[in-house]
C-alpha atoms as a printed R data frame, in Angstrom:
    type eleno elety resid chain resno       x        y      z
1   ATOM     1    CA   MET     A     1  25.470  -72.282 52.154
2   ATOM     2    CA   ALA     A     2  27.662  -74.846 52.085
3   ATOM     3    CA   PHE     A     3  26.483  -78.323 53.207
4   ATOM     4    CA   VAL     A     4  29.099  -80.934 54.551
5   ATOM     5    CA   ALA     A     5  27.296  -84.042 55.948
6   ATOM     6    CA   PHE     A     6  26.573  -86.019 53.387
7   ATOM     7    CA   LEU     A     7  30.333  -85.603 51.972
8   ATOM     8    CA   GLY     A     8  31.663  -88.825 54.508
9   ATOM     9    CA   GLU     A     9  31.256  -90.624 51.024
10  ATOM    10    CA   VAL     A    10  33.963  -88.351 49.140
11  ATOM    11    CA   ARG     A    11  37.256  -86.631 49.536
12  ATOM    12    CA   ALA     A    12  36.341  -83.486 47.060
13  ATOM    13    CA   LYS     A    13  35.560  -80.301 48.491
14  ATOM    14    CA   PRO     A    14  31.689  -80.332 49.718
15  ATOM    15    CA   PRO     A    15  29.706  -78.238 47.040
16  ATOM    16    CA   ASP     A    16  27.184  -74.974 47.492
17  ATOM    17    CA   VAL     A    17  23.624  -76.294 47.474
18  ATOM    18    CA   VAL     A    18  20.668  -74.417 46.593
19  ATOM    19    CA   VAL     A    19  17.794  -76.425 47.062
20  ATOM    20    CA   VAL     A    20  14.685  -74.926 44.654
21  ATOM    21    CA   ASP     A    21  12.232  -72.846 45.643
22  ATOM    22    CA   LYS     A    22  12.633  -73.295 49.234
23  ATOM    23    CA   ASP     A    23  16.228  -70.942 48.997
24  ATOM    24    CA   THR     A    24  14.279  -68.026 47.005
25  ATOM    25    CA   ASP     A    25  17.032  -65.394 47.591
26  ATOM    26    CA   LYS     A    26  19.884  -67.780 45.699
27  ATOM    27    CA   PRO     A    27  20.943  -67.013 42.406
28  ATOM    28    CA   TYR     A    28  19.358  -68.912 39.674
29  ATOM    29    CA   PRO     A    29  20.174  -69.808 36.469
30  ATOM    30    CA   PHE     A    30  17.458  -69.493 35.715
31  ATOM    31    CA   ASP     A    31  13.586  -67.915 36.263
32  ATOM    32    CA   ILE     A    32  12.130  -70.093 38.998
33  ATOM    33    CA   LEU     A    33   9.083  -67.797 38.516
34  ATOM    34    CA   LYS     A    34   8.673  -67.557 34.795
35  ATOM    35    CA   ALA     A    35   6.081  -70.227 33.643
36  ATOM    36    CA   ASN     A    36   5.116  -72.468 30.702
37  ATOM    37    CA   THR     A    37   8.404  -70.983 28.954
38  ATOM    38    CA   TRP     A    38  11.744  -72.548 27.536
39  ATOM    39    CA   GLN     A    39  14.730  -70.678 29.719
40  ATOM    40    CA   PRO     A    40  18.772  -71.047 28.013
41  ATOM    41    CA   VAL     A    41  20.662  -71.923 31.025
42  ATOM    42    CA   GLU     A    42  23.750  -73.361 29.182
43  ATOM    43    CA   LYS     A    43  24.531  -74.453 26.020
44  ATOM    44    CA   GLY     A    44  22.752  -77.620 24.849
45  ATOM    45    CA   LEU     A    45  20.555  -77.095 28.143
46  ATOM    46    CA   GLN     A    46  17.087  -75.262 28.493
47  ATOM    47    CA   PHE     A    47  15.089  -75.014 31.733
48  ATOM    48    CA   LEU     A    48  10.848  -74.818 32.167
49  ATOM    49    CA   ARG     A    49   8.591  -74.760 34.829
50  ATOM    50    CA   MET     A    50   5.281  -76.056 33.619
51  ATOM    51    CA   SER     A    51   2.319  -75.234 35.386
52  ATOM    52    CA   GLU     A    52  -0.860  -76.399 34.281
53  ATOM    53    CA   THR     A    53  -4.551  -76.636 35.734
54  ATOM    54    CA   VAL     A    54  -6.116  -79.956 35.942
55  ATOM    55    CA   MET     A    55  -9.320  -80.937 36.863
56  ATOM    56    CA   ARG     A    56  -9.191  -82.700 41.236
57  ATOM    57    CA   ASP     A    57 -11.247  -86.228 41.926
58  ATOM    58    CA   ARG     A    58 -12.640  -84.196 45.319
59  ATOM    59    CA   GLY     A    59 -13.977  -88.075 46.187
60  ATOM    60    CA   GLU     A    60 -17.804  -87.189 46.989
61  ATOM    61    CA   GLY     A    61 -19.091  -88.241 43.461
62  ATOM    62    CA   GLU     A    62 -18.332  -88.354 39.615
63  ATOM    63    CA   ASN     A    63 -19.413  -84.070 39.134
64  ATOM    64    CA   GLN     A    64 -17.171  -83.671 41.750
65  ATOM    65    CA   LYS     A    65 -14.092  -82.202 40.191
66  ATOM    66    CA   LEU     A    66 -12.151  -79.313 41.827
67  ATOM    67    CA   PRO     A    67  -9.236  -77.515 39.463
68  ATOM    68    CA   VAL     A    68  -5.780  -77.561 40.723
69  ATOM    69    CA   THR     A    69  -2.288  -76.182 39.304
70  ATOM    70    CA   VAL     A    70   0.161  -78.754 38.868
71  ATOM    71    CA   ASP     A    71   3.432  -77.477 38.996
72  ATOM    72    CA   PHE     A    72   6.819  -79.335 37.856
73  ATOM    73    CA   ASP     A    73  10.578  -77.902 36.522
74  ATOM    74    CA   ILE     A    74  12.472  -79.544 33.622
75  ATOM    75    CA   LEU     A    75  15.934  -79.377 32.234
76  ATOM    76    CA   LYS     A    76  15.766  -80.519 28.534
77  ATOM    77    CA   PHE     A    77  19.608  -81.753 26.944
78  ATOM    78    CA   ASP     A    78  20.178  -82.197 23.774
79  ATOM    79    CA   PRO     A    79  22.705  -85.380 22.708
80  ATOM    80    CA   ALA     A    80  24.835  -83.087 20.956
81  ATOM    81    CA   TYR     A    81  25.896  -81.386 23.797
82  ATOM    82    CA   PHE     A    82  25.883  -84.098 26.780
83  ATOM    83    CA   ASP     A    83  26.283  -87.755 27.166
84  ATOM    84    CA   PHE     A    84  23.864  -89.792 29.576
85  ATOM    85    CA   SER     A    85  24.735  -92.823 31.406
86  ATOM    86    CA   VAL     A    86  23.202  -95.272 34.595
87  ATOM    87    CA   TYR     A    87  24.817  -95.455 37.369
88  ATOM    88    CA   GLY     A    88  24.628  -98.319 39.940
89  ATOM    89    CA   ALA     A    89  25.577  -99.738 43.355
90  ATOM    90    CA   VAL     A    90  25.557 -103.593 41.037
91  ATOM    91    CA   THR     A    91  26.277 -101.796 37.659
92  ATOM    92    CA   ASP     A    92  29.480  -99.836 38.534
93  ATOM    93    CA   LYS     A    93  30.291 -102.525 41.260
94  ATOM    94    CA   THR     A    94  30.328  -99.782 45.414
95  ATOM    95    CA   GLU     A    95  27.830  -98.946 46.973
96  ATOM    96    CA   SER     A    96  24.191  -97.203 47.415
97  ATOM    97    CA   LYS     A    97  24.763  -93.139 47.488
98  ATOM    98    CA   ALA     A    98  23.033  -89.939 48.478
99  ATOM    99    CA   LEU     A    99  21.760  -87.572 45.304
100 ATOM   100    CA   LEU     A   100  25.025  -85.669 45.571
101 ATOM   101    CA   VAL     A   101  27.217  -87.919 45.919
102 ATOM   102    CA   TRP     A   102  26.393  -89.215 42.827
103 ATOM   103    CA   LEU     A   103  26.705  -86.253 41.118
104 ATOM   104    CA   GLN     A   104  29.980  -85.433 42.672
105 ATOM   105    CA   GLN     A   105  31.608  -88.198 42.573
106 ATOM   106    CA   TYR     A   106  31.400  -89.337 38.806
107 ATOM   107    CA   ASP     A   107  31.885  -85.517 37.967
108 ATOM   108    CA   LEU     A   108  28.157  -85.284 36.481
109 ATOM   109    CA   THR     A   109  26.301  -82.379 34.969
110 ATOM   110    CA   ALA     A   110  22.804  -83.531 36.581
111 ATOM   111    CA   VAL     A   111  21.154  -86.775 38.036
112 ATOM   112    CA   ILE     A   112  17.804  -88.222 38.511
113 ATOM   113    CA   ASN     A   113  16.358  -91.485 39.835
114 ATOM   114    CA   SER     A   114  17.244  -94.608 37.215
115 ATOM   115    CA   SER     A   115  14.106  -96.305 38.703
116 ATOM   116    CA   MET     A   116  12.363  -97.516 41.478
117 ATOM   117    CA   TYR     A   117  13.340 -100.702 43.046
118 ATOM   118    CA   LEU     A   118  12.842 -103.844 45.314
119 ATOM   119    CA   THR     A   119  12.999 -104.097 48.995
120 ATOM   120    CA   ASP     A   120  16.414 -105.689 48.503
121 ATOM   121    CA   GLY     A   121  17.122 -101.478 48.164
122 ATOM   122    CA   LYS     A   122  19.207 -102.247 45.089
123 ATOM   123    CA   THR     A   123  17.521 -104.072 42.650
124 ATOM   124    CA   SER     A   124  15.745 -102.060 39.783
125 ATOM   125    CA   ILE     A   125  11.673 -102.981 39.328
126 ATOM   126    CA   GLY     A   126  12.718 -103.896 35.883
127 ATOM   127    CA   TYR     A   127  15.700 -104.653 33.022
128 ATOM   128    CA   LEU     A   128  18.500 -103.008 34.169
129 ATOM   129    CA   ARG     A   129  22.073 -103.214 33.005
130 ATOM   130    CA   LYS     A   130  25.453 -101.441 32.174
131 ATOM   131    CA   ASN     A   131  27.775 -103.209 29.488
132 ATOM   132    CA   ASP     A   132  27.183 -106.553 30.192
133 ATOM   133    CA   VAL     A   133  26.897 -106.161 34.410
134 ATOM   134    CA   TYR     A   134  22.880 -106.738 34.740
135 ATOM   135    CA   ASN     A   135  20.822 -105.141 38.023
136 ATOM   136    CA   ASN     A   136  18.039 -106.921 36.765
137 ATOM   137    CA   ASN     A   137  18.181 -109.207 33.817
138 ATOM   138    CA   HIS     A   138  13.998 -109.595 33.764
139 ATOM   139    CA   ILE     A   139  11.987 -107.410 30.967
140 ATOM   140    CA   GLY     A   140   8.679 -106.831 33.213
141 ATOM   141    CA   LYS     A   141   5.704 -107.436 31.097
142 ATOM   142    CA   SER     A   142   3.377 -104.377 32.762
143 ATOM   143    CA   LEU     A   143   6.519 -101.837 32.480
144 ATOM   144    CA   GLY     A   144   6.455 -100.421 28.735
145 ATOM   145    CA   ALA     A   145   9.406  -97.952 28.734
146 ATOM   146    CA   PHE     A   146  13.093  -98.453 28.239
147 ATOM   147    CA   PHE     A   147  15.958  -95.670 28.675
148 ATOM   148    CA   VAL     A   148  18.734  -96.258 26.418
149 ATOM   149    CA   SER     A   149  22.244  -94.751 25.743
150 ATOM   150    CA   CYS     A   150  25.590  -95.621 25.010
151 ATOM   151    CA   PRO     A   151  25.214  -97.201 22.110
152 ATOM   152    CA   TYR     A   152  28.000  -99.622 21.435
153 ATOM   153    CA   GLU     A   153  30.843  -98.965 18.596
154 ATOM   154    CA   LYS     A   154  29.595 -100.549 15.932
155 ATOM   155    CA   TYR     A   155  26.082  -98.472 15.997
156 ATOM   156    CA   GLN     A   156  27.636  -95.612 17.328
157 ATOM   157    CA   GLY     A   157  26.027  -92.714 14.032
158 ATOM   158    CA   LYS     A   158  23.838  -95.546 13.078
159 ATOM   159    CA   ILE     A   159  20.923  -94.915 15.749
160 ATOM   160    CA   PRO     A   160  20.014  -92.631 18.674
161 ATOM   161    CA   SER     A   161  22.699  -92.003 20.666
162 ATOM   162    CA   CYS     A   162  20.174  -91.313 23.735
163 ATOM   163    CA   SER     A   163  16.208  -92.867 23.141
164 ATOM   164    CA   ILE     A   164  13.159  -93.678 25.202
165 ATOM   165    CA   ILE     A   165  11.799  -96.770 23.366
166 ATOM   166    CA   TYR     A   166   8.046  -98.116 24.457
167 ATOM   167    CA   ASP     A   167   7.617 -102.493 24.383
168 ATOM   168    CA   ASN     A   168   5.228 -101.440 21.408
169 ATOM   169    CA   ASP     A   169   7.017  -98.854 19.618
170 ATOM   170    CA   PRO     A   170   5.675  -97.614 15.886
171 ATOM   171    CA   ASP     A   171   9.143  -96.520 15.405
172 ATOM   172    CA   LEU     A   172  11.044  -99.380 16.167
173 ATOM   173    CA   ASP     A   173  12.458  -99.552 12.457
174 ATOM   174    CA   THR     A   174  14.405  -96.632 13.524
175 ATOM   175    CA   TYR     A   175  16.779  -98.814 15.250
176 ATOM   176    CA   PHE     A   176  17.553 -101.170 12.844
177 ATOM   177    CA   SER     A   177  19.369 -101.333  9.107
178 ATOM   178    CA   GLN     A   178  17.455 -102.377  5.772
179 ATOM   179    CA   THR     A   179  19.018 -105.220  5.749
180 ATOM   180    CA   GLU     A   180  18.251 -106.360  9.140
181 ATOM   181    CA   LYS     A   181  15.363 -108.871  9.513
182 ATOM   182    CA   GLU     A   182  15.070 -109.658 13.506
183 ATOM   183    CA   ARG     A   183  12.969 -106.252 14.396
184 ATOM   184    CA   THR     A   184  12.123 -106.865 17.769
185 ATOM   185    CA   LEU     A   185  12.400 -104.924 20.772
186 ATOM   186    CA   GLU     A   186  14.615 -107.154 22.469
187 ATOM   187    CA   ASN     A   187  17.466 -106.751 18.910
188 ATOM   188    CA   ALA     A   188  16.845 -103.256 19.901
189 ATOM   189    CA   LEU     A   189  18.179 -103.121 23.273
190 ATOM   190    CA   LYS     A   190  20.897 -105.672 22.953
191 ATOM   191    CA   LYS     A   191  22.416 -102.376 20.665
192 ATOM   192    CA   TYR     A   192  22.963 -100.047 23.695
193 ATOM   193    CA   SER     A   193  25.112 -100.619 26.812
194 ATOM   194    CA   VAL     A   194  22.514  -98.619 28.791
195 ATOM   195    CA   VAL     A   195  19.152  -99.860 29.012
196 ATOM   196    CA   VAL     A   196  16.674  -98.755 31.964
197 ATOM   197    CA   GLN     A   197  12.882 -100.134 32.688
198 ATOM   198    CA   ASN     A   198  10.427  -98.493 34.237
199 ATOM   199    CA   PHE     A   199   6.210  -97.319 33.595
200 ATOM   200    CA   LYS     A   200   5.482  -95.211 30.563
201 ATOM   201    CA   LEU     A   201   3.779  -92.025 31.350
202 ATOM   202    CA   VAL     A   202   3.050  -90.767 27.842
203 ATOM   203    CA   ASP     A   203   0.870  -93.761 25.873
204 ATOM   204    CA   LEU     A   204   0.911  -94.543 22.359
205 ATOM   205    CA   PRO     A   205  -2.879  -93.867 20.313
206 ATOM   206    CA   ASP     A   206  -5.383  -96.451 21.209
207 ATOM   207    CA   ASN     A   207  -3.413  -98.539 23.528
208 ATOM   208    CA   GLN     A   208  -4.053  -97.039 27.332
209 ATOM   209    CA   SER     A   209  -2.017  -97.930 30.229
210 ATOM   210    CA   GLU     A   210  -3.849  -99.180 32.804
211 ATOM   211    CA   TRP     A   211  -1.153  -98.079 35.450
212 ATOM   212    CA   LYS     A   212  -3.132  -95.141 36.839
213 ATOM   213    CA   ALA     A   213  -1.569  -94.805 40.146
214 ATOM   214    CA   GLN     A   214  -3.922  -92.884 42.595
215 ATOM   215    CA   ARG     A   215  -1.494  -92.093 45.596
216 ATOM   216    CA   ARG     A   216  -0.462  -88.203 46.277
217 ATOM   217    CA   HIS     A   217   3.362  -87.733 46.217
218 ATOM   218    CA   SER     A   218   6.071  -86.020 44.412
219 ATOM   219    CA   ILE     A   219   7.173  -87.751 40.910
220 ATOM   220    CA   ALA     A   220  10.681  -87.847 39.220
221 ATOM   221    CA   ALA     A   221  10.387  -88.764 35.188
222 ATOM   222    CA   VAL     A   222  12.587  -88.753 32.372
223 ATOM   223    CA   ALA     A   223  10.988  -87.836 28.984
224 ATOM   224    CA   GLN     A   224  12.111  -87.776 24.805
225 ATOM   225    CA   ASP     A   225  10.254  -84.643 23.292
226 ATOM   226    CA   GLU     A   226  10.081  -84.425 19.316
227 ATOM   227    CA   ASP     A   227  12.739  -82.777 18.377
228 ATOM   228    CA   ASN     A   228  14.355  -86.153 20.678
229 ATOM   229    CA   GLU     A   229  15.738  -83.996 23.557
230 ATOM   230    CA   ILE     A   230  16.190  -85.583 26.842
231 ATOM   231    CA   LEU     A   231  13.700  -84.084 29.512
232 ATOM   232    CA   LEU     A   232  14.528  -84.212 33.697
233 ATOM   233    CA   MET     A   233  10.950  -83.931 35.203
234 ATOM   234    CA   TYR     A   234  10.513  -83.779 38.999
235 ATOM   235    CA   ALA     A   235   7.512  -82.218 40.686
236 ATOM   236    CA   SER     A   236   8.054  -81.830 44.326
237 ATOM   237    CA   LYS     A   237   4.162  -80.756 45.224
238 ATOM   238    CA   PRO     A   238   2.148  -83.965 45.373
239 ATOM   239    CA   LEU     A   239   0.086  -85.622 42.771
240 ATOM   240    CA   THR     A   240  -1.083  -88.739 41.015
241 ATOM   241    CA   VAL     A   241   0.835  -90.094 38.309
242 ATOM   242    CA   GLN     A   242  -2.891  -89.900 36.403
243 ATOM   243    CA   GLU     A   243  -2.639  -85.947 37.123
244 ATOM   244    CA   PHE     A   244   1.157  -85.570 35.748
245 ATOM   245    CA   ARG     A   245   0.460  -87.746 32.864
246 ATOM   246    CA   THR     A   246  -2.240  -85.000 31.721
247 ATOM   247    CA   VAL     A   247  -0.059  -81.891 31.661
248 ATOM   248    CA   LEU     A   248   2.038  -84.732 30.140
249 ATOM   249    CA   HIS     A   249  -0.561  -85.636 27.368
250 ATOM   250    CA   LYS     A   250  -1.482  -81.730 26.925
251 ATOM   251    CA   ASN     A   251   1.951  -81.348 25.972
252 ATOM   252    CA   GLY     A   252   2.136  -77.311 25.296
253 ATOM   253    CA   PRO     A   253   5.330  -76.817 24.835
254 ATOM   254    CA   LEU     A   254   7.092  -80.059 26.306
255 ATOM   255    CA   ARG     A   255   5.960  -81.860 22.533
256 ATOM   256    CA   ILE     A   256   6.419  -85.034 24.590
257 ATOM   257    CA   LYS     A   257   6.894  -88.609 22.675
258 ATOM   258    CA   ARG     A   258   7.682  -91.036 25.063
259 ATOM   259    CA   ALA     A   259   7.830  -90.646 28.506
260 ATOM   260    CA   MET     A   260   9.393  -92.501 31.441
261 ATOM   261    CA   TYR     A   261   8.411  -92.909 34.836
262 ATOM   262    CA   ALA     A   262  11.415  -92.863 37.364
263 ATOM   263    CA   GLU     A   263  10.888  -92.639 41.481
264 ATOM   264    CA   GLY     A   264   7.527  -91.051 43.679
265 ATOM   265    CA   GLY     A   265   7.724  -90.329 47.218
266 ATOM   266    CA   ALA     A   266  10.430  -89.565 49.385
267 ATOM   267    CA   GLU     A   267  13.469  -90.978 47.132
268 ATOM   268    CA   ALA     A   268  12.119  -88.675 43.931
269 ATOM   269    CA   SER     A   269  14.745  -86.167 43.672
270 ATOM   270    CA   MET     A   270  17.257  -84.326 40.747
271 ATOM   271    CA   ALA     A   271  19.899  -82.114 40.253
272 ATOM   272    CA   TYR     A   272  21.378  -79.844 38.243
273 ATOM   273    CA   ARG     A   273  25.133  -78.650 38.923
274 ATOM   274    CA   LYS     A   274  26.784  -75.215 37.275
275 ATOM   275    CA   LYS     A   275  29.021  -74.395 40.509
276 ATOM   276    CA   THR     A   276  26.601  -74.604 43.133
277 ATOM   277    CA   VAL     A   277  24.632  -77.325 42.981
278 ATOM   278    CA   PHE     A   278  20.322  -77.221 42.291
279 ATOM   279    CA   LEU     A   279  18.427  -79.827 43.921
280 ATOM   280    CA   TRP     A   280  15.076  -80.867 43.301
281 ATOM   281    CA   GLN     A   281  13.449  -82.752 46.773
282 ATOM   282    CA   HIS     A   282  10.220  -82.528 48.796
283 ATOM   283    CA   GLU     A   283  10.582  -80.251 51.528
284 ATOM   284    CA   GLU     A   284  10.065  -82.428 53.477
285 ATOM   285    CA   ASN     A   285  12.791  -84.314 53.277
286 ATOM   286    CA   ILE     A   286  15.272  -81.599 52.237
287 ATOM   287    CA   MET     A   287  17.291  -82.179 55.199
288 ATOM   288    CA   LEU     A   288  17.246  -86.143 54.653
289 ATOM   289    CA   PHE     A   289  18.948  -85.333 51.037
290 ATOM   290    CA   LEU     A   290  21.642  -82.587 52.406
291 ATOM   291    CA   LYS     A   291  23.153  -84.825 55.748
292 ATOM   292    CA   GLY     A   292  23.264  -87.778 52.891
293 ATOM   293    CA   THR     A   293  20.563  -90.066 54.794
294 ATOM   294    CA   VAL     A   294  18.666  -91.250 51.722
295 ATOM   295    CA   LYS     A   295  20.702  -93.142 49.668
296 ATOM   296    CA   LEU     A   296  20.025  -93.895 46.374
297 ATOM   297    CA   PRO     A   297  20.718  -97.633 44.325
298 ATOM   298    CA   ASN     A   298  20.781  -96.333 40.861
299 ATOM   299    CA   ILE     A   299  20.371  -93.140 38.893
300 ATOM   300    CA   ILE     A   300  20.685  -91.238 35.146
301 ATOM   301    CA   GLY     A   301  23.773  -89.231 34.930
302 ATOM   302    CA   ILE     A   302  24.497  -86.549 32.356
303 ATOM   303    CA   LYS     A   303  27.598  -85.156 31.620
304 ATOM   304    CA   ARG     A   304  29.019  -82.395 29.059
305 ATOM   305    CA   LYS     A   305  30.544  -84.024 26.060
306 ATOM   306    CA   GLN     A   306  34.164  -83.210 26.621
């Protein structure tokens, strides 16, 4: 099925769009009914449907817990085959766009929200820079996680091409040579042309985050596993941040090392293109996204390497 309403901003031919889970009769490049098993999608990309049971507080006393199944979908990208960047209204000197417009206009393989934003509709809640253009030059002290990519030329091959860095990261030395003495977070960030900050989700030992938002909503997040591959994660069924984090901490097949919250609620979304576009969005907002009603100021975009 082809949706054309959002393409007033784009001259290219509209893609076919499959809404994951809603369009159950459509062909998928992965099995959406197979849980907790990594499935190859294309070279350098795997899919997993995570399914775990967590205990949900019923609000009727400390011992009133209810087992609930938490499901969410994950696309895992190997940086050896894909490039990662941030695209935004400010950093790319354009305007906020519908998710599918970002995907098509910049010829991306996959997209996800990059970060929450302020009431002006464009400013990220934390630090966000692309090259020397700032969306926000303030490092939020309570956020704690930075998605970084595209090292400047002098650092290419010497530091990870794409990573998530924590503000108290024990692996900070990874980003410096033996001769460098000022091994600070700020100096590590300066080596990358793309930096975006948001809340950390997976805590380091002995450093539990105080951010435990309890409102239930859909969640978009980005993570890095123990093999330094990058995971885009989307939970469409409403859940709390703490429930989402509980599943990540269990790890299982995920083997998460670092994770960053990207967005929650109506704006949270994810998409992957393989001829057909596969869209992840909360079912109550699907038509708004297909019509291009919801505009996103900043997204993380992924392209296959040439």
